[in-house]
SETI-69703 format. One record per residue (C-alpha): residue in one letter; x, y, z. Coordinates in steps of 0.25 Angstrom, whole numbers. Each point is the difference from the previous one (the first is absolute). Example, Ala and Ser with C-alpha at 12.3 -4.5 7.8 and 13.67 -1.06 7.14 Angstrom:
2
A | 49 | -18 | 31
S | 6 | 14 | -2
end
This chain:
319
M | -17 | 21 | -32
V | -5 | 14 | -2
E | 1 | -2 | -15
A | -8 | -13 | 1
I | -11 | 7 | 8
E | -1 | 12 | -9
L | -1 | -9 | -12
E | -14 | -4 | 6
G | -4 | 15 | 0
L | 3 | 3 | 15
D | 8 | 12 | 5
G | 13 | -5 | 7
R | 2 | 14 | 7
S | -14 | 0 | 6
L | 2 | -14 | 5
F | 13 | 3 | 6
A | -7 | 12 | 7
E | -12 | -8 | 5
L | 9 | -11 | 6
G | 10 | 10 | 6
L | 12 | -4 | -9
D | 11 | 9 | -5
Y | -2 | 1 | -15
R | 13 | 9 | -1
A | 8 | -12 | 5
L | -2 | -7 | -14
D | 10 | 9 | -5
D | 11 | -5 | 10
P | 6 | -13 | -6
D | 4 | -4 | 15
A | -14 | 3 | 6
R | -7 | -12 | 7
F | -14 | -2 | 3
P | -5 | -9 | 11
Q | -6 | -13 | -6
D | -13 | 3 | 8
A | -2 | 13 | -8
M | 2 | -7 | -13
S | -11 | -10 | 5
R | -9 | 11 | 3
L | 3 | 6 | -14
W | -4 | -13 | -7
Q | -13 | -2 | 8
R | -4 | 14 | -2
A | 3 | 0 | -15
V | -8 | -13 | -1
T | -12 | 6 | 7
L | 0 | 12 | -9
S | 2 | -7 | -13
G | -8 | -12 | 3
N | 11 | -8 | -7
P | 6 | -11 | 9
A | 10 | -3 | -12
I | 5 | 15 | 0
A | 14 | -5 | 4
L | 2 | -6 | -14
N | 0 | 14 | -6
I | 15 | 1 | 4
A | 3 | -9 | -12
R | -4 | 11 | -8
V | 10 | 10 | 6
H | 12 | -1 | -9
T | 10 | 9 | 8
P | 9 | -9 | 9
A | -3 | 3 | 14
F | 14 | -5 | 5
P | 11 | 3 | -11
V | 11 | -5 | 8
L | -6 | -14 | 1
G | -6 | 1 | -14
Y | 14 | 2 | -6
A | 6 | -11 | 9
L | -11 | -10 | -5
M | 2 | 5 | -15
S | 15 | -2 | 0
S | -2 | -15 | 6
R | 4 | -12 | -9
N | -15 | -4 | 1
L | -13 | 2 | 7
G | 3 | -11 | 10
E | 13 | 8 | 4
G | -7 | 13 | 0
L | -11 | -5 | 9
E | 10 | -5 | 10
R | 6 | 14 | 0
L | -14 | 5 | 3
E | -1 | -9 | 12
R | 14 | 4 | 5
Y | -3 | 15 | -1
Q | -15 | 0 | 3
R | 2 | 9 | 13
I | 2 | 11 | -10
I | -15 | -1 | -4
A | -6 | -3 | 13
E | 3 | -4 | 15
G | -14 | -6 | 1
A | 0 | -10 | -11
D | 8 | -13 | -2
L | 3 | -4 | -14
S | 5 | -14 | -3
F | 5 | -7 | -13
R | 2 | -15 | 0
R | 3 | -10 | -11
L | -9 | -12 | 2
P | -2 | -13 | -9
E | -13 | 6 | -6
G | 6 | 14 | -3
C | 5 | 12 | 7
L | -8 | 6 | 10
F | 0 | 15 | 4
S | -8 | 3 | 12
V | -5 | 12 | 8
Q | -4 | 1 | 14
V | -4 | 14 | 6
H | 0 | 2 | 15
G | -8 | 11 | 7
D | 4 | 7 | 12
R | -14 | 1 | 7
L | -9 | -2 | -12
P | -1 | -12 | -8
P | 5 | 3 | -14
P | -11 | 0 | -11
R | 2 | -10 | -11
Q | 3 | 12 | -9
S | 13 | 2 | 7
A | 6 | -13 | -6
E | -8 | 0 | -13
C | 6 | 13 | -4
S | 14 | -6 | 2
L | -4 | -12 | -9
A | -6 | 10 | -11
S | 12 | 8 | 1
L | 9 | -12 | -2
I | -7 | -6 | -12
A | 0 | 14 | -7
L | 15 | 1 | 3
V | 5 | -13 | -5
R | -8 | 1 | -13
W | 6 | 14 | -2
I | 14 | -5 | 3
T | -1 | -12 | -9
G | -8 | 6 | -11
R | -8 | -13 | 1
H | -14 | -2 | 4
L | 3 | -9 | 11
K | -11 | -8 | 7
P | 1 | -7 | 13
L | -3 | -15 | 2
E | -9 | 4 | 12
V | -4 | 12 | 8
R | -2 | -2 | 15
L | -9 | 10 | 7
A | -4 | 2 | 15
G | -15 | 1 | 5
E | -13 | -5 | -6
P | -1 | 0 | -16
P | -6 | 14 | -4
L | -14 | 1 | -6
D | 7 | 4 | -13
A | 13 | -6 | -3
T | 1 | 6 | -14
P | 10 | 11 | 3
Y | 10 | -11 | 6
Q | -2 | -9 | -12
A | 2 | 11 | -10
L | 13 | 5 | 6
F | 7 | -13 | 4
E | -6 | -9 | -11
A | 2 | -12 | 9
P | -7 | -10 | 9
L | -5 | 7 | 13
S | -1 | -6 | 14
F | -5 | 6 | 13
G | 1 | -2 | 15
H | 15 | 0 | 1
G | 8 | 5 | 11
Q | 10 | 7 | -9
C | -3 | 7 | -14
A | 10 | -6 | -10
L | 3 | -2 | -15
L | 5 | -13 | -5
F | 9 | 1 | -13
A | 5 | -10 | -9
H | 15 | -4 | 2
A | 2 | 3 | -15
D | -5 | 15 | 1
M | 9 | 2 | 12
S | 13 | -5 | -6
A | -2 | 7 | -14
A | 11 | 10 | -2
L | -5 | 15 | 2
P | 3 | 9 | -12
T | 5 | 11 | 10
A | 10 | -10 | 7
N | 13 | 6 | 4
A | 9 | -6 | 11
E | 8 | 13 | 2
L | -12 | 8 | 2
A | -6 | -11 | 9
R | 12 | 2 | 9
L | -1 | 15 | 0
H | -15 | 0 | 3
D | 2 | -11 | 11
R | 9 | 11 | 6
F | -10 | 11 | -1
A | -11 | -9 | 5
G | 9 | -4 | 12
D | 3 | 15 | 3
Y | -14 | 4 | -1
L | -5 | -11 | 9
A | 11 | 3 | 10
R | -7 | 14 | 2
F | -12 | -7 | 6
A | 8 | -12 | 8
S | 2 | 9 | 12
S | -15 | 2 | 2
R | -4 | -14 | -1
F | 1 | -3 | 15
S | -8 | 13 | 3
H | -11 | -5 | -10
Q | -1 | -13 | 8
T | -1 | 7 | 13
R | -11 | 9 | -6
Q | -8 | -12 | -5
V | 0 | -6 | 14
L | -4 | 14 | 6
C | -12 | 0 | -10
R | -4 | -13 | 5
L | 1 | 3 | 15
L | -6 | 14 | 1
P | -15 | -4 | 0
Q | 4 | -7 | 13
G | 5 | 12 | 7
E | 14 | 7 | 0
P | 10 | -11 | -4
R | 10 | -3 | 11
R | 14 | 0 | -6
E | 2 | -14 | 6
A | -12 | -5 | -7
V | 5 | 5 | -14
A | 14 | -6 | 3
E | -6 | -13 | 3
A | -8 | 0 | -13
L | 13 | 3 | -7
H | 7 | -11 | 7
L | 10 | 10 | 6
S | 4 | 5 | 14
E | -5 | 14 | 3
R | 15 | 5 | 0
T | 2 | -6 | -14
L | -13 | 6 | -5
Q | 5 | 14 | 5
R | 14 | -2 | -6
R | -5 | -4 | -14
L | -10 | 12 | 0
Q | 12 | 9 | 4
E | 8 | -6 | -12
E | -11 | 5 | -9
G | 0 | 14 | 6
S | -13 | -3 | 7
S | -5 | -3 | 14
Y | -12 | -8 | 6
Q | -8 | 12 | 4
Q | 3 | 8 | -13
L | -5 | -12 | -8
L | -12 | -2 | 9
D | -4 | 15 | -2
D | 3 | 0 | -15
T | -9 | -13 | -2
R | -11 | 6 | 9
R | 0 | 13 | -8
E | 0 | -7 | -14
L | -12 | -9 | 4
A | -7 | 12 | 6
E | 0 | 7 | -14
Q | -5 | -13 | -6
Y | -11 | -2 | 10
L | -5 | 14 | -1
A | -2 | -1 | -15
T | -10 | -12 | 3
P | -13 | 8 | 2
H | -7 | -11 | 8
M | 11 | -1 | 11
T | -3 | 8 | 13
L | 11 | 8 | 7
L | -2 | -9 | 12
E | 2 | -12 | -8
I | 12 | 6 | -7
A | 6 | 3 | 14
Y | -1 | -14 | 5
L | 5 | -6 | -13
L | 12 | 8 | 2
G | 2 | -6 | 14
F | -3 | 13 | 8
S | -7 | -3 | 13
E | -7 | 13 | 0
P | -5 | 8 | -11
S | 6 | 13 | 6
N | 14 | -6 | -2
F | -3 | -3 | -15
F | -5 | 15 | -2
R | 12 | 5 | 7
A | 9 | -8 | -9
F | -7 | 3 | -12
R | 1 | 15 | 2
R | 15 | -2 | 2
W | 1 | -7 | -13
F | -8 | 9 | -9
G | -3 | 13 | 8
V | -15 | -2 | -1
T | -11 | -9 | 7
P | -4 | -14 | -7
G | -14 | 6 | -3
E | 6 | 12 | -7
Y | 10 | -9 | -8
R | -12 | -8 | -4
E | -8 | 12 | -4
R | 12 | 4 | -9
L | -1 | -13 | -7
end
């Protein structure tokens, strides 16, 4: 994303600082960013660049962002098998998106749906996935593949030229999910890099890599519920358990299995949201306090000083 944004002439490091994001985390292959933070990054990049099609720049970034998955795809017998692997190991890429590959009578449909935590994800979140995919399959096959159809969310843009130039296929808008429809023949053609032994090896690597994140899946789901409930006041444990269709005892046990607790997760979620909100200039400290579920602003100020050693006002001044 950063490389795609910088191709538009923007400064990624400055954008991260403006939005309160840790630029150094980009050097950590295991780092994760909240989906809402990525939504805010896309929205700000569109505002600064004036280019709503900025996400398509990712097709010009040739370095594979996810080498484990890239190699697994390359060693598959064909693209169809490779995209099935991509669907299987999608959580390596993101927790907040669902990738689907389906073989239909009219062709093979690869779809992307991005889920936000509190913010609705902008169209750029899914469009960058489609742009990255079309660039990847063209590079792997060495052929200039063209989809049968490109399905995009939202209203048609004022200028669809960038989409037409990249995909070179019929475009349709207003869909619930973004998707590319490929010809069966393109998906079944043998890949020049196919290697069954390497495919099994990369499956093992991808499985091991994914297992590192599996233990945090339940904590992530709980955090999403907390983000949704916080603006209504401090969430009660029983309300969160009910939203997850669990008993309070099961909720606590599942969190303990992941080395966490309800109170710790609530505190961590509030701290991360506080950083995001303070990076938004138009939000007042009073609004932020109530969005974080504090009944009194003074409680928010005490918690914030405990988290960061300074007051919210001092923290915002530093930003």
